[in-house]
C-alpha positions in Angstrom: -73.7 46.9 -16.9 -70.0 46.4 -16.4 -67.9 49.4 -15.4 -66.5 51.4 -18.4 -69.4 50.4 -20.7 -72.6 52.3 -21.7 -75.8 50.9 -23.0 -76.5 51.2 -26.7 -79.8 53.2 -26.4 -77.9 55.8 -24.3 -75.2 56.0 -27.0 -77.8 56.3 -29.8 -79.4 59.2 -27.8 -76.1 61.0 -27.5 -75.5 60.6 -31.2 -78.9 62.0 -31.9 -78.3 65.0 -29.7 -74.9 65.6 -31.3 -76.5 65.4 -34.8 -79.1 68.0 -33.7 -76.4 70.3 -32.3 -74.4 69.9 -35.5 -77.5 70.8 -37.5 -78.2 73.9 -35.5 -74.6 75.0 -35.7 -74.7 74.6 -39.4 -77.9 76.7 -39.6 -76.3 79.4 -37.4 -73.2 79.4 -39.6 -75.3 79.7 -42.7 -77.3 82.6 -41.1 -74.1 84.3 -40.1 -72.7 84.0 -43.6 -76.0 85.3 -45.1 -76.0 88.2 -42.7 -72.4 89.1 -43.4 -73.2 89.1 -47.1 -76.1 91.4 -46.5 -73.9 93.7 -44.4 -71.4 93.8 -47.3 -74.2 94.5 -49.7 -75.5 97.3 -47.5 -72.1 98.8 -47.0 -71.6 98.8 -50.8 -75.0 100.4 -51.2 -74.2 103.0 -48.6 -71.0 103.8 -50.4 -72.9 104.1 -53.7 -75.6 106.3 -52.1 -72.9 108.5 -50.5 -71.1 108.9 -53.7 -74.3 109.8 -55.5 -75.4 112.3 -52.9 -71.9 113.8 -52.9 -71.8 114.1 -56.6 -75.3 115.7 -56.6 -74.3 118.0 -53.8 -71.1 119.1 -55.6 -73.0 119.7 -58.8 -75.6 121.8 -56.9 -72.8 123.6 -55.1 -71.1 124.5 -58.3 -74.4 125.7 -59.8 -75.1 127.8 -56.8 -71.7 129.3 -56.8 -72.1 130.1 -60.5 -75.5 131.7 -59.8 -74.0 133.8 -56.9 -71.2 135.0 -59.1 -73.7 136.0 -61.8 -75.9 137.8 -59.3 -72.9 139.7 -57.8 -72.0 140.9 -61.3 -75.5 142.0 -61.9 -75.7 143.7 -58.4 -72.4 145.5 -59.1 -73.7 146.7 -62.4 -77.0 147.9 -60.8 -75.1 149.6 -58.0 -72.9 151.4 -60.6 -76.0 152.6 -62.4 -77.5 153.8 -59.1 -74.3 155.5 -58.1 -74.4 157.4 -61.3 -77.8 158.8 -60.4 -76.5 160.2 -57.1 -74.5 163.4 -57.0 -72.5 164.0 -53.9 -71.0 167.3 -53.0 -67.4 167.2 -51.5 -68.5 169.8 -48.9 -71.5 170.3 -46.7 -73.5 173.3 -47.8 -76.5 174.8 -49.4 -77.5 174.0 -53.0 -78.1 177.0 -55.2 -78.4 177.6 -59.0 -79.8 174.2 -59.8 -79.5 174.0 -63.6 -81.5 170.8 -64.4 -85.0 170.0 -63.2 -86.2 167.4 -65.7 -86.0 163.7 -64.9 -84.0 161.9 -67.5 -82.4 165.2 -68.8 -79.0 164.9 -70.4 -76.1 166.7 -68.8 -73.2 167.6 -71.2 -69.7 166.6 -70.2 -68.2 169.2 -67.8 -71.6 170.9 -67.5 -72.4 172.8 -64.3 -75.3 171.0 -62.5 -75.6 173.2 -59.4 -73.6 175.4 -57.1 -73.0 174.6 -53.4 -72.3 177.3 -50.9 -70.2 175.7 -48.1 -71.5 176.1 -44.6 -68.6 174.8 -42.5 -65.8 176.1 -44.7 -64.0 179.4 -45.6 -66.2 181.9 -47.5 -64.7 183.4 -50.7 -65.7 186.8 -52.0 -64.8 188.2 -55.4 -64.9 192.0 -55.1 -64.2 194.9 -57.4 -62.2 198.0 -56.5 -62.0 201.2 -58.4 -58.7 201.8 -60.3 -58.5 205.1 -58.3 -57.8 203.0 -55.1 -55.6 200.3 -56.4 -52.3 202.1 -55.8 -53.2 202.5 -52.1 -53.9 198.8 -51.7 -50.7 197.8 -53.5 -48.7 200.1 -51.4 -50.3 198.8 -48.2 -49.4 195.3 -49.2 -45.7 196.2 -49.0 -45.9 197.2 -45.3 -45.5 194.2 -43.1 -47.4 195.6 -40.2 -50.5 195.9 -42.4 -50.6 192.2 -43.1 -52.5 189.7 -41.0 -52.4 185.9 -40.9 -55.1 183.4 -40.3 -54.3 179.7 -40.9 -52.9 179.4 -44.4 -54.0 182.9 -45.4 -52.0 186.1 -45.2 -52.8 189.5 -46.6 -54.4 192.8 -45.9 -57.1 192.8 -43.4 -60.6 193.4 -44.7 -64.0 194.0 -43.1 -66.9 192.4 -44.9 -70.6 193.2 -44.6 -73.1 190.8 -46.1 -75.6 193.2 -47.5 -78.6 190.9 -47.0 -78.2 190.8 -43.2 -78.8 193.5 -40.6 -75.5 195.2 -39.8 -76.7 196.1 -36.3 -77.3 192.4 -35.5 -74.4 190.7 -37.4 -71.9 193.5 -37.8 -68.8 193.2 -40.0 -66.9 190.0 -40.5 -63.1 189.8 -40.6 -61.6 188.8 -43.9 -58.2 188.7 -45.6 -57.3 190.0 -49.1 -55.6 187.0 -50.6 -55.4 188.0 -54.2 -55.3 191.2 -56.3 -55.6 191.1 -60.1 -52.4 192.0 -61.9 -54.2 194.1 -64.5 -57.3 196.2 -64.7 -60.5 194.5 -66.0 -63.6 195.9 -67.6 -67.2 195.1 -66.9 -69.9 194.9 -69.6 -70.5 198.6 -69.4 -66.8 199.4 -70.0 -66.1 200.4 -66.4 -62.6 199.5 -65.4 -61.7 197.9 -62.1 -59.3 195.6 -60.3 -60.5 192.3 -58.9 -59.9 191.3 -55.3 -60.4 188.0 -53.7 -61.3 188.1 -50.0 -61.4 185.0 -47.8 -63.5 184.9 -44.6 -61.8 182.1 -42.6 -64.1 179.6 -41.0 -62.8 180.7 -37.6 -64.3 184.2 -38.3 -67.8 183.0 -39.1 -68.2 179.6 -37.4 -71.7 179.5 -35.9 -72.4 183.1 -36.7 -74.5 182.4 -39.8 -75.5 178.9 -38.8 -79.3 179.5 -39.1 -79.1 181.8 -42.1 -79.2 180.8 -45.8 -76.2 181.9 -47.8 -76.4 181.9 -51.6 -73.9 182.0 -54.4 -73.8 185.6 -55.8 -75.2 187.1 -52.6 -74.0 190.8 -52.5 -71.3 191.9 -50.0 -69.4 195.0 -49.3 -65.7 194.9 -48.6 -63.8 197.5 -46.6 -60.0 197.0 -46.9 -57.8 198.2 -44.0 -54.8 199.8 -45.6 -53.1 201.0 -42.4 -53.1 200.2 -38.7 -56.0 201.8 -36.7 -55.2 204.1 -33.7 -56.7 203.8 -30.3 -58.8 206.8 -30.9 -60.3 205.2 -34.0 -61.2 202.1 -32.0 -62.9 204.2 -29.3 -64.9 206.1 -32.0 -66.1 202.8 -33.6 -69.3 202.6 -31.5 -70.2 206.1 -32.6 -69.5 205.7 -36.3 -70.7 202.1 -36.7 -74.0 203.3 -38.1 -72.1 204.8 -41.0 -69.7 201.9 -41.8 -71.7 201.1 -44.9 -70.9 204.5 -46.4 -67.2 204.7 -45.7 -64.3 202.5 -46.6 -62.1 201.8 -43.5 -58.6 203.2 -44.1 
């Protein structure tokens, strides 16, 4: 074979190999095109599925939010009903004079349900004084040295004995006359009297009656101090304390 020439069989073999390569390349190109088409179809399907799922999720979310709103309204209504079945006292104390005992009973507007005697607050006593003694009390109120002050209260000094308790153990409690009725009143029997309001400040009884039960309407005796006491009177107090119930302190 001369230089620069190849044999025909060798050429035919090369052409056959080239044709085979072209065939394989065409097949590969067709496979790539088919795969890319499937990828596109899959992407489109993913988008469709995502949109469907999102739409379903949004619909369920809206339905759930609506259900929650409805349940909150029902809960608020139930709590309001429950709140109306609970009576709370503005002060800590002992319940007395409970007026209603029947479940489901009707309470009229403004009706008194119970009375609460405060434990950690000032005690208030409504007392009666004979019309024979009112002039002395009114006169004593005009003398500055007869008046005492405790917190927001100012008035004549008073000694209070809670009749239900042993005077030897609890003694007398300091109080202040804060109010005297302007006119004489009359009880059901026609007896005339003046009304006194005596306040026992919290500072005077704090802890003193902690373990005792105090009730609305509990009787008390009030001794109003209408002049300053002398040193001799203070020294005689231990001797005369047994008789404090019988005499009004002057």
